[in-house]
C-alpha positions in Angstrom: 62.0 -9.9 8.3 63.0 -13.5 8.1 60.6 -16.3 7.3 59.7 -17.0 10.9 59.0 -13.3 11.6 56.9 -13.1 8.5 55.0 -16.2 9.5 54.3 -14.7 12.9 53.3 -11.3 11.4 50.9 -13.0 8.9 49.3 -14.9 11.8 48.9 -11.6 13.7 47.5 -9.8 10.7 45.0 -12.6 10.0 43.8 -12.6 13.6 43.5 -8.8 13.6 41.6 -8.6 10.3 39.3 -11.4 11.4 38.6 -9.7 14.7 37.4 -6.5 12.9 35.5 -8.5 10.4 33.7 -10.2 13.3 32.9 -6.9 15.0 31.6 -5.4 11.8 29.5 -8.2 10.4 28.2 -9.8 13.6 27.8 -6.8 15.9 27.7 -4.0 13.3 30.5 -2.2 15.2 33.8 -0.6 14.0 36.9 -0.1 16.1 38.9 1.1 13.1 38.0 2.7 9.8 37.5 0.8 6.6 40.6 2.5 5.2 42.7 1.3 8.1 41.4 -2.2 7.7 42.2 -2.1 4.0 45.7 -1.1 4.9 46.1 -4.2 7.1 44.8 -6.4 4.2 47.3 -4.8 1.9 50.2 -5.6 4.2 49.0 -9.2 4.5 48.7 -9.4 0.7 52.3 -8.1 0.2 53.8 -10.5 2.8 52.0 -13.5 1.2 53.2 -12.4 -2.2 56.8 -12.6 -0.9 56.1 -16.0 0.9 53.4 -17.8 -1.2 54.0 -21.0 0.8 52.6 -19.3 3.9 49.2 -18.7 2.2 46.4 -20.7 3.9 42.8 -21.3 2.8 41.5 -19.2 5.8 43.5 -16.1 4.8 41.4 -13.0 4.2 43.3 -12.6 0.9 41.8 -15.8 -0.4 38.3 -14.4 -0.6 39.0 -13.3 -4.2 41.1 -16.1 -5.6 41.2 -19.1 -7.8 40.8 -19.5 -11.5 37.5 -19.4 -13.3 35.8 -22.8 -13.2 34.6 -24.8 -16.2 31.7 -26.1 -14.3 30.3 -26.6 -10.8 30.7 -30.0 -9.1 27.8 -31.6 -7.4 28.0 -32.2 -3.6 25.6 -34.0 -1.2 24.1 -32.1 1.7 24.4 -33.3 5.3 21.3 -34.8 7.1 18.7 -33.5 7.7 18.1 -32.5 4.1 18.3 -28.8 3.0 14.6 -28.5 2.8 12.3 -25.6 2.0 9.3 -24.3 4.0 5.6 -24.4 3.4 3.9 -21.0 3.2 1.1 -19.4 5.1 -0.6 -16.2 3.9 -3.1 -15.5 6.7 -3.7 -15.9 10.4 -6.1 -18.7 9.7 -3.4 -20.5 7.7 -1.2 -20.3 10.8 -3.8 -21.6 13.1 -4.4 -24.5 10.7 -0.6 -25.2 10.6 -0.5 -25.3 14.4 -3.6 -27.6 14.6 -2.0 -30.1 12.1 1.3 -30.0 14.1 -0.5 -30.6 17.4 -2.6 -33.5 15.9 0.6 -35.1 14.6 2.6 -34.7 17.9 -0.5 -35.4 20.1 0.8 -32.7 22.3 -0.4 -29.4 23.7 -0.4 -26.3 21.5 1.5 -24.3 24.2 4.8 -24.0 22.3 7.5 -21.4 22.3 8.3 -20.0 18.8 11.4 -18.5 17.3 10.5 -15.8 14.8 13.0 -14.6 12.2 12.9 -12.5 9.1 12.5 -14.4 5.9 15.3 -13.2 3.7 14.7 -13.0 0.0 18.0 -14.5 -1.1 19.8 -17.7 -1.9 20.1 -20.5 0.7 23.6 -22.1 1.0 25.3 -24.7 3.2 28.8 -24.1 4.7 31.0 -26.8 6.1 33.9 -25.9 8.5 36.5 -28.5 9.5 38.7 -27.7 12.4 37.3 -24.2 12.2 38.2 -23.6 8.6 35.7 -23.2 5.7 36.3 -26.1 3.4 33.1 -26.3 1.4 30.1 -24.1 0.4 27.2 -25.3 -1.7 23.8 -24.2 -3.0 20.5 -25.8 -1.9 19.9 -27.5 -5.3 17.1 -30.1 -4.8 17.7 -30.3 -1.1 19.7 -33.4 -1.3 22.4 -32.5 -3.8 23.7 -29.0 -4.5 26.5 -27.3 -6.4 29.9 -26.6 -4.9 30.4 -22.8 -5.0 33.1 -22.6 -2.3 35.3 -20.2 -4.2 32.5 -17.8 -4.8 31.2 -17.9 -1.2 34.8 -17.1 0.0 34.5 -13.7 -1.7 31.7 -12.7 0.7 33.1 -10.7 3.6 30.3 -11.7 6.0 31.2 -15.4 5.7 34.2 -16.2 8.0 36.9 -18.3 6.5 37.9 -19.3 10.0 35.8 -19.6 13.1 36.2 -17.7 16.3 36.0 -19.1 19.9 37.9 -21.3 22.3 36.0 -24.4 21.6 35.9 -25.2 17.8 34.1 -28.4 16.9 35.9 -30.8 14.6 33.1 -30.2 12.0 30.4 -27.6 11.9 27.7 -27.4 9.3 26.0 -24.0 8.9 23.1 -23.0 6.7 22.2 -19.4 5.8 21.1 -17.0 3.2 23.2 -15.0 0.7 21.6 -11.7 -0.3 22.2 -8.4 -1.9 21.3 -5.1 -0.3 19.0 -2.7 -2.0 21.8 -0.1 -2.2 24.2 -2.6 -4.0 21.3 -3.7 -6.3 20.7 -0.1 -7.4 24.4 0.4 -8.1 24.5 -2.7 -10.3 21.5 -1.6 -12.2 23.0 1.9 -12.7 26.1 0.2 -14.2 23.8 -1.9 -16.4 22.2 1.3 -17.6 25.6 2.9 -18.3 26.4 -0.1 -20.5 23.0 0.0 -22.2 22.3 -3.5 -20.8 19.1 -5.0 -19.5 18.1 -4.1 -15.9 18.0 -6.9 -13.3 14.5 -7.7 -12.0 15.3 -8.0 -8.3 18.1 -8.4 -5.7 17.4 -12.1 -5.2 18.1 -12.9 -8.9 21.4 -11.0 -8.8 22.4 -12.8 -5.6 21.6 -16.2 -7.1 23.3 -15.4 -10.4 26.4 -14.0 -8.7 26.9 -17.2 -6.6 26.7 -19.3 -9.8 29.3 -17.3 -11.7 32.1 -19.5 -12.9 34.5 -16.6 -12.3 34.9 -15.7 -8.6 36.1 -12.2 -9.6 32.6 -11.4 -10.8 31.1 -12.7 -7.6 33.5 -10.6 -5.6 32.5 -7.4 -7.5 28.8 -7.8 -6.4 29.5 -7.2 -2.7 27.1 -9.9 -1.4 26.1 -10.3 2.2 25.1 -13.3 4.4 23.0 -14.2 7.4 23.2 -17.7 9.0 19.9 -19.2 10.2 20.8 -22.7 11.4 23.4 -25.1 12.8 23.0 -28.7 11.5 23.5 -31.9 13.5 21.1 -34.7 14.4 23.1 -36.3 17.2 21.7 -36.6 20.7 24.7 -34.8 22.2 24.1 -31.9 19.8 20.5 -31.6 21.0 21.7 -31.6 24.6 24.2 -28.8 23.8 21.6 -26.7 21.8 18.2 -27.5 23.2 16.4 -24.6 21.3 16.6 -22.5 18.2 17.8 -19.3 19.9 20.7 -21.2 21.5 21.9 -22.1 18.0 21.8 -18.4 17.0 23.9 -17.5 20.1 26.4 -20.2 19.2 26.7 -19.0 15.6 27.5 -15.4 16.8 30.2 -16.8 19.2 31.8 -18.6 16.2 31.9 -15.3 14.4 29.0 -16.1 12.0 26.5 -13.3 11.4 22.8 -13.9 12.2 19.9 -11.7 11.6 19.7 -9.4 14.7 15.9 -9.1 14.6 15.0 -12.7 15.5 13.0 -13.1 18.7 11.5 -15.8 20.9 7.7 -15.5 21.5 5.3 -17.4 23.7 2.2 -17.5 21.4 1.0 -17.3 17.8 -0.6 -14.0 18.7 2.9 -12.6 19.5 4.2 -14.0 16.3 1.4 -12.1 14.5 2.6 -8.9 16.1 6.1 -9.6 14.9 4.7 -10.2 11.4 2.7 -7.0 11.4 5.7 -5.0 12.7 7.9 -6.1 9.8 5.1 -6.0 7.2 4.9 -2.3 7.9 8.6 -1.8 8.6 10.3 -3.8 5.9 11.0 -0.8 3.6 13.2 0.5 6.4 15.5 -2.5 6.1 18.5 -2.4 3.8 17.6 -5.7 2.2 14.5 -7.4 0.9 12.3 -9.7 3.0 9.0 -11.4 2.0 7.7 -12.6 5.3 8.8 -14.2 8.6 9.8 -17.7 9.5 8.0 -19.2 12.6 9.8 -22.2 14.1 9.0 -24.3 17.2 11.8 -23.2 19.4 12.4 -26.6 21.1 14.8 -28.5 18.9 13.7 -31.9 20.3 10.0 -31.2 19.3 11.3 -29.9 16.0 13.1 -33.2 15.3 10.2 -35.3 16.5 7.8 -33.5 14.1 10.0 -34.5 11.2 9.3 -33.7 7.5 6.3 -33.9 5.4 7.0 -33.8 1.7 9.8 -31.3 1.2 9.1 -29.2 4.3 9.5 -29.5 8.1 6.3 -29.8 10.1 7.5 -27.6 12.9 8.4 -24.5 10.9 6.5 -22.3 8.4 7.0 -19.2 6.3 4.3 -16.6 7.1 4.4 -14.5 4.0 3.6 -10.8 3.7 0.8 -9.7 1.4 2.2 -10.1 -2.1 3.5 -7.1 -4.1 2.2 -8.7 -7.2 -1.0 -10.7 -7.7 -3.3 -11.8 -10.5 -6.9 -10.6 -11.0 -9.5 -10.1 -13.7 -10.4 -6.9 -15.4 -14.2 -6.4 -15.0 -14.5 -3.2 -17.0 -12.5 -0.3 -18.5 -13.8 3.2 -17.7 -12.7 6.6 -19.0 -11.7 9.3 -16.5 -11.6 12.9 -17.6 -8.9 14.7 -15.6 -8.4 18.3 -14.7 -6.6 19.1 -17.9 -9.2 17.4 -20.1 -7.0 14.3 -20.6 -9.0 11.0 -21.0 -7.4 8.3 -19.0 -8.5 4.6 -19.3 -8.9 3.0 -15.8 -9.3 -0.7 -15.3 -11.8 -1.8 -12.7 -10.6 -5.1 -11.4 -11.9 -7.9 -9.2 -10.7 -6.8 -5.7 -7.3 -8.3 -4.9 -4.9 -7.8 -2.0 -1.5 -6.5 -3.1 1.0 -5.4 -0.6 -1.6 -5.3 2.2 -4.0 -3.1 0.2 -7.2 -4.2 -1.6 -6.9 -3.0 -5.1 -10.0 -2.3 -7.1 -8.7 0.1 -9.8 -5.5 0.4 -11.9 -4.6 3.1 -14.3 -4.0 2.1 -18.0 -2.5 5.6 -18.7 -3.3 6.0 -22.3 -4.2 4.4 -25.6 -0.6 3.5 -26.3 -0.3 1.6 -23.1 -3.5 -0.3 -23.8 -2.1 -1.3 -27.2 1.3 -2.3 -25.7 -0.3 -4.5 -23.1 -3.1 -5.6 -25.5 -5.4 -5.5 -22.4 -9.1 -6.4 -22.7 -12.1 -6.6 -20.5 -12.2 -10.2 -19.0 -8.4 -10.6 -19.2 -6.4 -12.1 -16.3 -3.7 -9.6 -15.5 -0.7 -9.2 -13.1 -1.1 -6.2 -10.8 1.9 -4.8 -9.1 2.5 -1.9 -6.7 5.5 0.2 -7.7 7.1 1.4 -4.5 4.0 0.3 -2.6 2.1 3.2 -3.9 0.1 3.2 -7.1 -1.1 -0.1 -8.6 -0.1 -0.9 -12.2 -1.0 -3.6 -14.6 2.3 -5.3 -15.4 1.3 -8.0 -17.7 -1.6 -9.8 -19.4 -1.9 -13.6 -19.2 -3.2 -14.1 -22.7 -3.5 -17.9 -22.3 -6.3 -17.2 -19.9 -8.1 -14.8 -22.1 -11.8 -15.5 -22.7 -12.9 -16.0 -26.4 -15.4 -13.1 -26.2 -12.8 -10.5 -25.1 -12.6 -7.7 -27.6 -9.8 -5.1 -28.0 -10.6 -1.8 -26.2 -10.9 1.4 -28.2 -10.7 4.9 -26.8 -14.0 6.8 -27.2 -14.3 9.3 -30.1 -16.4 11.6 -27.9 -15.8 13.0 -24.4 -17.9 11.1 -21.9 -18.6 14.3 -19.9 -19.8 16.8 -22.6 -19.8 14.8 -25.8 -17.1 16.9 -27.6 -15.1 15.1 -30.3 -11.8 14.1 -28.7 -8.4 15.1 -30.1 -5.0 13.3 -30.0 -2.2 15.2 -28.2 0.8 13.0 -28.6 0.1 9.8 -26.5 -2.8 11.6 -24.7 -6.4 11.7 -25.8 -8.0 15.0 -24.8 -11.3 16.8 -24.7 -10.8 20.1 -26.5 -13.5 21.9 -24.5 -11.5 23.8 -21.8 -14.7 24.1 -19.7 -15.4 20.4 -19.6 -13.0 19.2 -16.9 -13.5 22.5 -15.0 -17.3 21.9 -14.8 -16.8 18.4 -13.6 -14.4 19.7 -10.9 -16.7 22.5 -9.8 -19.6 20.0 -9.5 -17.6 17.7 -7.3 -16.6 20.6 -5.1 -20.2 21.8 -4.9 -21.5 18.2 -4.2 -19.4 17.9 -1.0 -19.9 21.5 0.2 -21.6 22.6 3.4 -24.9 23.4 1.7 -25.0 20.0 0.1 -23.5 16.7 1.5 -21.1 18.6 3.8 -18.4 16.0 3.6 -15.5 17.4 5.7 -12.0 16.3 4.8 -12.8 16.0 1.1 -11.3 19.3 0.0 -10.5 20.2 -3.7 -6.9 18.8 -3.6 -8.0 15.4 -2.4 -10.9 15.3 -4.8 -8.6 16.2 -7.6 -6.3 13.3 -6.7 -9.1 10.8 -6.4 -10.2 11.9 -9.9 -6.7 11.8 -11.4 -6.0 8.3 -10.0 -9.3 7.0 -11.4 -10.7 6.2 -8.0 -13.9 8.2 -8.7 -15.5 8.9 -12.0 -18.5 10.9 -10.7 -19.8 12.2 -7.4 -21.7 9.0 -6.5 -18.4 7.1 -6.5 -17.4 9.0 -3.4 -19.8 6.8 -1.4 -18.2 3.6 -2.7 -14.7 4.5 -1.6 -12.9 2.1 0.7 -10.2 2.8 3.2 -7.6 1.0 1.0 -8.6 3.2 -2.1 -7.5 6.3 -0.2 -4.6 4.7 1.8 -2.9 3.8 -1.5 -2.4 7.5 -2.3 0.9 9.0 -1.4 1.0 10.8 2.0 -2.2 9.1 3.2 -1.8 6.8 6.2 -4.1 4.3 7.8 -5.7 6.8 10.1 -6.3 9.6 7.7 -7.9 7.2 5.2 -10.1 5.7 7.9 -11.3 9.1 9.0 -12.3 10.2 5.5 -14.2 6.9 4.9 -16.0 7.2 8.2 -16.9 10.9 7.5 -18.4 9.8 4.1 -20.3 7.0 5.8 -21.8 9.5 8.3 -23.0 11.7 5.4 -25.2 9.1 3.7 -28.2 10.7 5.5 -29.3 14.0 4.0 -32.4 16.2 4.0 -34.3 16.2 0.7 -33.7 19.9 0.1 -29.9 19.6 0.6 -30.0 16.6 -1.7 -31.7 18.5 -4.5 -29.2 21.4 -4.0 -26.3 18.9 -4.2 -27.2 17.9 -7.7 -26.0 21.2 -9.1 -29.0 21.8 -11.4 -28.7 25.0 -13.3 -30.7 27.9 -11.7 -31.6 25.7 -8.6 -30.3 27.2 -5.3 -31.1 26.4 -1.7 -34.5 28.3 -1.8 -35.8 26.5 -4.9 -34.6 23.1 -3.5 -36.6 23.8 -0.4 -39.7 24.8 -2.4 -39.5 21.5 -4.4 -39.1 19.5 -1.3 -42.2 21.1 0.3 -44.2 20.6 -2.9 -43.2 16.9 -3.4 -41.8 15.5 -0.1 -39.9 12.3 -1.2 -39.5 9.2 0.9 -36.6 7.8 -1.1 -34.3 8.6 -4.0 -36.3 6.1 -6.2 -39.5 7.9 -5.4 -37.9 11.2 -5.9 -36.5 10.2 -9.3 -39.8 8.6 -10.4 -41.9 11.7 -9.4 -39.7 14.4 -10.9 -39.1 12.5 -14.2 -42.8 12.4 -14.8 -43.3 16.2 -14.4 -43.8 18.5 -17.4 -42.5 22.0 -17.8 -46.0 23.2 -17.0 -46.1 21.1 -13.8 -42.9 22.7 -12.6 -44.2 26.2 -13.4 -47.2 25.7 -11.2 -44.9 25.6 -8.2 -44.7 29.0 -6.3 -41.8 31.2 -7.3 -40.7 28.9 -10.2 -40.6 30.7 -13.6 -40.2 29.4 -17.1 -36.3 29.2 -17.2 -36.1 27.3 -13.9 -38.9 25.0 -15.0 -37.1 24.3 -18.2 -33.9 23.6 -16.4 -35.6 21.2 -14.0 -37.4 19.4 -16.9 -34.2 19.0 -18.9 -32.3 17.6 -16.0 -34.8 15.0 -15.0 -35.3 13.8 -18.6 -31.6 13.2 -19.1 -30.9 9.4 -18.9 -27.4 10.0 -17.5 -28.8 12.1 -14.7 -31.4 9.4 -13.8 -28.6 6.8 -13.9 -26.6 9.0 -11.4 -29.6 9.1 -9.1 -29.9 5.3 -9.3 -26.2 5.0 -8.4 -26.7 7.3 -5.4 -29.6 5.0 -4.3 -27.3 2.0 -4.7 -24.7 3.7 -2.5 -27.2 3.8 0.3 -28.1 7.5 0.4 -31.3 8.0 2.5 -33.4 11.0 3.2 -33.5 12.5 6.7 -36.6 14.5 7.4 -36.9 17.3 10.0 -39.2 16.6 12.9 -42.6 18.4 12.8 -42.1 19.5 16.5 -38.9 21.4 15.7 -40.3 22.8 12.5 -43.4 24.3 14.2 -41.3 27.0 16.0 -40.6 29.2 13.0 -43.2 27.7 10.7 -44.3 30.1 8.0 -41.6 32.7 8.9 -39.5 34.0 6.0 -36.0 35.2 6.7 -33.4 37.1 4.5 -29.8 37.5 5.5 -27.7 40.5 4.5 -24.0 41.1 5.3 -21.6 38.8 7.2 -22.3 37.3 10.6 -19.6 37.1 13.3 -20.9 34.2 15.5 -21.6 31.7 12.7 -21.4 31.4 9.0 -24.5 32.3 6.9 -24.8 28.6 5.9 -25.1 27.6 9.6 -27.6 30.4 10.2 -29.7 29.1 7.3 -29.6 25.6 8.7 -30.7 26.8 12.1 -33.7 28.7 10.7 -34.8 25.7 8.5 -34.3 23.3 11.3 -36.9 25.3 13.3 -39.3 25.3 10.4 -38.5 28.7 8.9 -37.8 29.6 5.3 -34.7 31.4 4.0 -35.0 33.5 0.8 -32.3 35.4 -1.2 -34.5 38.5 -2.0 -36.6 40.8 0.1 -40.3 41.0 -0.6 -43.5 42.2 1.2 -43.9 38.5 2.4 -40.5 38.6 4.2 -40.9 38.5 8.0 -37.3 39.2 9.1 -34.2 40.6 7.5 -31.1 39.7 9.6 -28.6 42.5 9.4 -24.9 41.5 9.5 -21.7 43.5 9.0 -21.4 45.4 5.8 -25.1 44.9 4.9 -26.0 45.5 1.2 -29.0 46.7 -0.8 -31.3 44.2 0.8 -31.3 46.4 4.0 -32.5 49.5 2.0 -35.3 47.5 0.4 -36.4 46.1 3.7 -36.8 49.6 5.1 -38.6 50.7 2.1 -41.1 47.8 2.3 -41.4 48.1 6.1 -40.0 44.7 6.8 -38.7 44.1 10.3 -34.9 44.3 10.5 -33.1 42.5 13.4 -29.4 42.5 14.4 -27.3 39.3 14.7 -27.7 39.6 18.5 -31.5 39.8 18.2 -31.4 36.8 15.9 -29.4 34.7 18.4 -31.8 35.7 21.1 -34.8 34.7 18.9 -33.5 31.3 18.1 -32.2 30.8 21.6 -35.5 31.6 23.3 -37.3 29.4 20.8 -34.9 26.5 21.5 -35.7 26.8 25.2 -39.4 26.2 24.6 -40.6 22.6 25.2 
């Protein structure tokens, strides 16, 4: 090909390459494969190599070009200044912003708003003259920035030449340079391979890449770009682009990529819906966002509102709940896990992190406490790794109170008093039964015969213990929705259901309450005997009464022998047990007494169950008998009124026949309680 043919071919190649770049970056659409596009770029590169005088600044080959710079030159931004935004963190902040704006404008609050995603990247300004990119700069102080044109040219999403039939003589565009999560991970893997320090976040990499003096390094980072504004203050410009969304439409026609998720809404309430949608959905995006930008859609009103300080009055950043926040450590507790490992857990002043109210954070082990040098009273930074488990990231030691003392792991297990042992970084209780006993007690506490908390099965209880969200059974009643929601695989609804179920179980009959305490030798029968002997009105009264009784007092109660009396005495004279009762009282546990009318139906009647029932569980059968005033015993005696015979009845049946006690079938039992229930 001669020079003229080459010139024509170069022009065609540039047009074709730019067309596919436009489709891919603006509309996320491909007509040809990336390999085919690379082939076109290679042909263009080879032709320009033969005829270097035909290379123009808008050529796709010039994205990665130029020699490393010694320094960046300063450039002034066009008016209006390249200002930043004020932040809002709550709906009330947004209402306050709107009220301030309305008071300033002296106009109605019935505005239209343009809602866009707030990219977590680096703001830049692009200047096009006669459709060709001639300058790109950083925000700087909003008035003066740094000329980073060569580096911005390496970003495929930024067109070197504009599309469209009408190209303005000059066009000023502002937007955000960012790095995708995928590219960020790739860069950090490369850092790991080279034994170099990891980068903290994609924004820092994007900002650092744009300020590289060598454009080749910038090009290797595969940065991306979204435009968010066209800049011009002239009246004719406002006539041409009367609102924010018309600017976005124009940008797309020029071949400049804008965020596809921006929408126009008619009220702040709709803006709140947009905010909530992306607060919950941001992890699905390929890039980081930290909120939304809400702008008055009418450009004339926006201009009239002007600037206050370094921010526009008519736009605001409505941030998502932070993923890091500071709080104060109120105490450090020790949790004994299922394996006997002692885990220190920080109880912190409640703080919202990532939309979840955090009250606890694991400190893992003694080594981690020493590394952080964390103490009670410290101000700490809490982060949520992957939006799941809260971690203490750092201690702000300049804010440490003078009375704060270093924390030491206990020498004895807080559950059974055994002397702890070190197992590598882990401090462990050597008693294999310790953790198992704690587990079994928790399972018993929530069982049907006790508090009957449905939804709190062994697996969930184990997780609550392991994450330091509960230290004893009383802590169950202090759980909040966010405590459970933070656990992996728990959503809003499932956490809400468990908390509601726990709330509903704060009312309990005194006999079930005593049974729930898991006192050695104390079953359902003895619990009922104790309740009948000393009917309590409240937990405080219950604790006060039973802690005053002697072994002899307990033995005076019918059917309570020396071993049971000793077990009761020991339990109610243990300070930790009395503290547990006090904690249950603080949790709002109240006693629910059976009505005397219902109790009169089977009053004085003693029942014994043997074998399995088909229509209901034995526990439910016992509840029905007791709700009607009857008594259920485990052994048959001459005082027994009825033995209910189920499937595969045992030795109790033979004893009943021997003693002449009346035996009834399950069908007869159902008829008995059914007929009684029909009585007024």
